[in-house]
N, C-alpha and C positions, 0 to 999 in steps of 0.2 A: 880420356882423362877425367876423373871426377871433378865436378864443379866445386870451386873453392867457396866455402861458407865463411862470411865474416861474422865473428862473435862480438856482440855488443851488449854492454850493461846499460839499461835504461831505468831511470828513476821516476816513480810517481810520487812526487813531493806533495804531501797532503797536510793542509793545516788542520787545526782542531775543528774548524767549522765545516770541514769537507771540501774546501776549495783546493784545486789542483793547479800546480804551476806548469805553464807551457812556455816555450821559447820559440821565437821566430828566426828561421835560418837566415843569415845575413847575405848580402850581396856578394857574389863571387863563388859561393858554395852551390853544389847541386841542389835543386828544389828550393832555391832562394825565395824568401817570402812565405814559405809554408811554415806551419806551426808543428812542433814536435815536443816529445819528452826529452829532458835533458839527459845526457850520458855520452858514451863513446866506446871506442874499441878496447878490447882487453889486451894488455901488454903481456908478452911472454912471462909465465910464472905467477900471474895474478889470478886471484879468485874473482868471482863476480862482484862480491861486495867490496873488495879492495879496489877494483877497478872503478866501481861506481863512486866510492869516496874520493879517489883521485880526481875523477872526471868532474865531480860536482864542485870540488874546491877550485880546480882550474877554470871551469866555466862560470861559476856563480859566486865564488868566494865564500862558500859555507863549509862547515865541518860537520859531517854526518855523525850523529851520536846513537841513532836508532833506526835500523833499516832491516827488512826481512825479505827473503826470496819469495817470489810469488809464481809467475807463469813464464815458462820459456817458449817462445813462439817463433817459428820460421816463416819469413815473408820473402817472397820472390819479387824483386824489382826488375825492370827491363834489362838492366845491365849488371846486377849482382844479387846475391842471396844472403840475406842477413838472419842470424840466429839471435833473437833479442831476448835477454834474460831480464824480464821486468821485475823490479823490486819495489816494495813500498817503503818510503821514507817518511817517517813520522816525528823524528826529533833531529834537530840540527842546531848548530851555533852559528850566529851571524844572520845578516839579511841578504837574500838572494840579489845578486847584481849581474847585469849582462857584461861579463868581462871580455866577450868576444864580439862586442858590438851587436849583440842580438837583443831584441825587444823581449820583455818578459810579461806574462799576463797571468793573474790568478782567475781561474774559471770554475764554474760549476761543471762537473764531469758530464752531467746529463744535457748540458747546453754548450759544450765546448766548441762545437763547430760554428757557433755564432762569431767566434773570433776571426774566422777566415778559413782558408783552405788548410786542412790538417793532413799530415803525412799518412798515406794508407795504412801503414804498419802501427800507427798510433790509434787507429779507430777501434780495433778490438778491445784493448784495455780500457778505453772510456766506457764501452758497453759493460765490461766485466765488473767495473767498479760499482755499478748500480745493483749488483747482487747483494743481498743481505749477508751478514756474517754468520747467521744462525739458521739452520734448516731443521724444522721440527717434523718428526714423523709420527703419525697417529697410532694410538694403541687402545682403540675403543673396545674391541673383543667381540661384542654382540650388542643387540639392540637395548638391553637393560643397562648397558654401561654408557649409553649415549649422554644422559643428563650430566653425569659426573664428569665425562670427558669435555663437554661443552664448557663446563665451569673452569676446567684447567686451561682450555684453549683461550677463554675470555681473559684469564689472568695473564697468559703468555703474550697475547696480543696487546694487552695494556702495557706489558713490560717492554714492548718493542718488536716482538716477532713479526716478520714480514714474509716468510716463506714456509709453506706447510705442504707435506705429502700425505695424501690419504693412502694408506697401506694396511689393508685388513685381510691378510691372506687366511686367517682362521675363522672368518665370519661364517656362520652356519649357512649352508646353501638351501636351496628349495624355497619354501615360503618366506624365509628370512631375508632372501636376496633383495626384495623390494625395500626392506628396512634400511639396508646399507645404502641404497640409492637416496633414500630420505635423509640419512645421516650426512651424506655428501652435500645435499642441498642445504642443510642446517650449517655445516662447516663453511661452505661457500658464502652464505649470507653473512655470517659473522666476519669472515676474513675480508670480504669486499668492503664491508662497513668500516673496517680498520685500515684499508689500503694495503692488505696483504694478498698474496697470490697463492693458489693452491694448484699442485700437480697431482695427478692421479696415477698410482702405481699401475704398471701394465698387467698385473694379475687381474685387474678389473675390466669391465667391457669398454671396447674402443669408443663407443658412443659417449661415454663419460669423460674421455680425454678432452673433447672440444667443449663440453659443458664447463670444464674448469679452465685453467690457464695453461694446460699442456699436460705432458706425460713424463713420468719417471719410469724408465725401462729397466727391467731386470736384465742382467747381462746376457742371459739365454734368449731373451726376446729381442734384445738389440742384434744379436748375432743372427737370428732367424729373419729380421727385417733386411739385414745387408745380404744375406744369402738368397732371399726370395724376391728382390725387387725386380721389375720388369726391365727389359732392354731399352725402352724408350726413354728412361730417365734414371739418374742416380738415386741411390737409397735416401739420401738427405732431401733431395728435391721432392721425391715422392711422399716422404713423411710430412714435410712442410706443407705440400699441397693438401694433404689430408687434414692437417691440424689448423691451418691458417698461419699467415706470415708472423703474427705476434705471439703465437704460442711458444712456450719454453719446452725444451727437450733436455732431460737429464738421463744419465746412464749410471748404474751401479758397476763398479769394476774392482777386480781382485788381482789383476795381473796386467802386464803390458800388452798382451794380445787383445784383452777386452778394452783397454784404452784406444788401441788401434781402431776397433770397431766403433767406438764413440766418436773418434776423429772423422771416420767416414760418414757418419750420420750428422756430422757438424753440430754436435751437442752443445748446448750452452754451457754445461758444467758437468763434472762427474763427481760421483761420491766413491771414495777409496778406502779400502781397509778390509776386515776390521783392524784397527791399530791395536786394540786390546780385546780379549774375550768378552762377550757380552751375553746376558741371559736370553736375549732373543734369538741368538744363534748358538745353542748349546753344542759343545764339542768342536767348535771351530776356533782354532788357536789364533791369537792376534799376530799381525805381521810385524808389530813394533814400528817405531818412527823410522828406522832405516829401511824396512820394507815398504812403508808408505812413500818415502821419498823415491825409491826405485820405481814403484808403480807409476807415480805421476811425472817422472823425470821428463818425458817427451810428449806429454799430453796436449800441450798447446792450448789449454783452456783452464779455468779455475777448477780446483778440486776442494771438495769438502772432506775432512776426516771423519770417519765414523768408527765406533767401537770404543766404549769407555770415555766418550767425549761429552763435553758440556760447556756452559759458560766458563767455568773455572779452568778449562784446558785450552781455551781459545788462543791466549798468548803463546803457549807452547806449540800449539798446532801451527800458528804462523811462522814460528821460528823454523818449522821444518817444511815450509812452502805451501801450506794449506791456505785457501782463501778463507775458510771458516770451518764450522763444526756442524755435524748432523747428529741428531740424537732423539731418542724417544723419551725416556724417563726424566733425564735432566732438563728437558725443555717443558714437559707437561708434568710438573710436579703435583 
């Protein structure tokens, strides 16, 4: 008999200053004293957002006025398996109160564990919340284009960009290869001064991945890593051992099979799409928002939407379950 999975809606209630609300499980409940995100089980016939609104009114006395789907994540506890539909709640009416005798605490997501023991299933979204909402992808082209790109990069960093991918598949090879490495160093210097991270696309040498803050794997390269890993360790462990424990891993995905590869690599996030056709991928039709939702449905990690995206589409992307948007031209104007 297949194991029963408990479907739960969980809310990341976020104030404008970035503080997140946690609740402490009261005495008499399993895991009493541990801190968690508010929410509860879906009732028959409820959507995730309907269940979340009902639970937050019952638990906290607030009425949700703005919430968006985010990541659906399966966690196996010793005696049950839960499928958590995490949603971001950004507007509500009323002041949260512990109506079920639970203590409440507003916390900085980056330091949430300072409050005490946090439920294991709550830890991944605390980490995901620290990802920026915009992912900028480089478009330098060749050495002569570097000064102009660095000006655009400086402007984007000044505007708040904190995550950049170096992706230059068309950079001339041969003698110009060294100039791309120099470009990486220039990008790294500026980004680190601004507190931003840089991932290197897997089209570029592996040695560069560790010079930067991690790697963005093309779908084919991710599949090759999974297929070719040694028997002594899993592909995720092998990749992390090569990169270092603090490096980030991202994967480009265009279908559910590629998302499954990203899960096997325990990627930090995926980029999914293209939602709309783009000049950088001529002839490749967009999947649309319904296609995007289908790709990321079982990802179990944050997803950035790509293809016709930019700051002006961020709100729409979030309505369809995206963590944020990835773009070239709309970020580096």
